[in-house]
Each structure stands twice: as structure tokens, then as C-alpha cells.
N, C-alpha and C positions, 0 to 999 in steps of 0.2 A: 274738330272743337268749332265751336259757332264763330264765325267771323262777323268783324265790325260791318255792319250794315247802316250807315246815315239815314235820319228820318227825313221825310219832306211832306210839307203842309201848304196848301194854296185853297183859297175858295172854299173852303167847307171840305176839303180831300186832306186825309192824311194817310201816309205810307209808312210804315214801322216794319222791321225785323219781327216774327212773330216771337213772342217771350212765353215762359211757362205759365203767366198769368192770362196770357191769351189763348191758353188749351181748350177752353171750354167753347168759346167762339169759332177757334180755328176748326174743331170737330162737328160743329154745328154746320159751317159753311161746306167741309169736307162729305159730309152727308149730304148735304143738298147735290154737290156736284157727283157723288155717286149715282143718287138718284136720275139726275140729268142724263148721265151716260148710260142709264138703265143696268146699273151695278150694284145695286142697293142692296141685293140679296149676298153679294161678296164683300160687303162694306164690313171689314171686321178687325182692323186693325185697333189694337187696344192703347190705352193712353200711357202704359210703359214704354211700348214700342214708339211711338210719336215722341216721348222724350228723349228715348236714345237715339232715334234717328236726327232730330233737330238740334239737342241741347246737351248732349255728352261731350266728352273729350273727342270721342271719334265719331262724331256729327255726320252724317253721309248725305243730308242733303239740307236746304235751307228753304226758307219761307218768308213771304212778305203778307201784311194782313192790311187791306186799305180800309179806311172807315171814311164814310161820309157824313159830316155833321154829326160825328161821335158814334155813328152806327155802323157796324160791322156790315162791309158793302162786298168785300171779294178777298180772293186769296191767289196767292201763285207761289209754285214750289219749283225748285231747280237744284240738280246735282252740278258738281264741278269736274269736267271731265278734262283729257289731255289728249294734244295734238301731236301723236308720236313723231310725223315727221317734222313738222314745223316747230316743235318743241315749246307749245304755246298751250294756254288753258281754254278750255271752252266751256260756256253755259249752256246746260242741256235742259230745255224746260220739261217739267214733268207734269204739271196741271197749271192751270189757270181758271178762276172760277168767279163770275160777277153774279151776285142776286138780280135776278130779271127786273126789280123796280128801281135799280141803280143803272142799267145798262144804256140810259137814255142821257146819262150824266157823264158818259165818256171814262167810266170808271177803267175800263180794261185797257184802253189806248193809254190813260195815264200810268198805270202801272208798267206797261210795255215801255215807255218812255224813260220812267224809272229804271227798269231792268237794264236797258239798254245803256243808259247813263251808268249804271252801276258796273256793267260789264267793261266799260271803257274806263272807270276809275280802276277798278281791279287789274287791268291790263290784259282781258281775254283778248283772243283773236277772232272770235266768233260765236254767236247765240244761234243754237238750234232748238226748234220745237215743232210741234205740231198745232194745225188748225183743223176744228171739227168742220166738215163741208157746209154745214149749215151756218157758219160765222164769217159771212163775206165782208163785214167790217174789219176784222181783225187781218185776214188775208189779203186785203187793200192796205192795210196800213204797213204791212211787212213789205209787200211790193213798193210802197212809196219810199220807203228805207233802202230800195235796191237789193233786197233779199231775193236769193235764187230759191225756185221751188226744187226742189231734191226729189220730190213725188207731187201727188194730186193734194196732198194735205202735209206735207214736211216742209218746212222752210230753213235757209240757212243765210243768217245775216253776217256778212263779212264786216266787221267794224271799220275797216280802213276803207269803205266804200262809202259811208255815210257823210252828210253834210253836218257837222257838229254844231254849227252855231244855234241852231234850236235848242239844243239840249245844255249850253253854258248855264243856265240859269240853275239847274238842279244842284251841281256840284261845283260851280264856278270854274270850271275845266275847259 
């Protein structure tokens, strides 16, 4: 079942949970991501599969869409996992994509900041995700938050190791 995901807006950038009405824009951005990852030939997900995964009572994933001055700029998707030994939830990134023309506006950083704050808000233990080898700015951002590299491209961000003062504005916590 889709969970409550607060909206965020500042300086022309807005970040919201993907809604069914956003599905055409979400699919377009997902298609661009598939091309970027050289996976366009296997991009076969259908609208009914996306609706089931994102909006059904048994939704398996969550997603946000970022807009810059109203124009779709990027998406991020994640799944919720469980750390069996600690008994805590984990946010596992599936994908993050920002259109090239919006990359100079720090949209990816804003989405990551938003998702870190959301993970804290929901009481997650950590965030885990992969960074493409060419994406040095995002890898550097993970490192600036004291994320540990699980491999050359996989990062674990333990939420108890973050200085939360820069995140208070997002959710007021």
C-alpha cells in the first residue's frame, strides 16, 4: 500500500510522490534512464505493471518525481527492506535519474537530501544504493554524509552517522 510521502518545494524545484496522473511523465523519464543505461532494448514494463508496483494495496516500490519550474526533471525509486539482525527497515535505491539539462541545478542532490530526510522521518536504519561509475558528484555527496562504500559503486548510509542540522528544513525534525 502506498505510504504517505510529503511534498517538498523550494526555489523552483518540487519533489512529490509519483501519482497515477504522473505515470506518462514517469514512463518517459524511465525510458530515458533505460537509454542512459543502454537497456532500451529490454525496457518492456507496461502501465498495468507500474500501477501494480506503485499504487496497489500490495505496492512493492515507491517513487518520487522532481520538477523544475513545473517541468519533469527526474525520478527516484526505492524499495523497503528489513535488517533482520537489527530489526530495522532499510531504504534500498532502485534507480535515480535526472535529465541532463537539469543536472547543473543539483536536482539529484536535492532528491538524495529529500530521500535521506524521508528515511529519517520513517525511522529507517540506513539507505543503500548504487552510483554509476561516471557519477562522481553523487558518490562525493554520499561520502560527505559519511556513507561507507560497500563496493566501488555501492554505498551504505547509516542514518545515525549523519549531522541532521542541514536536513531540519525539509521535515522540521
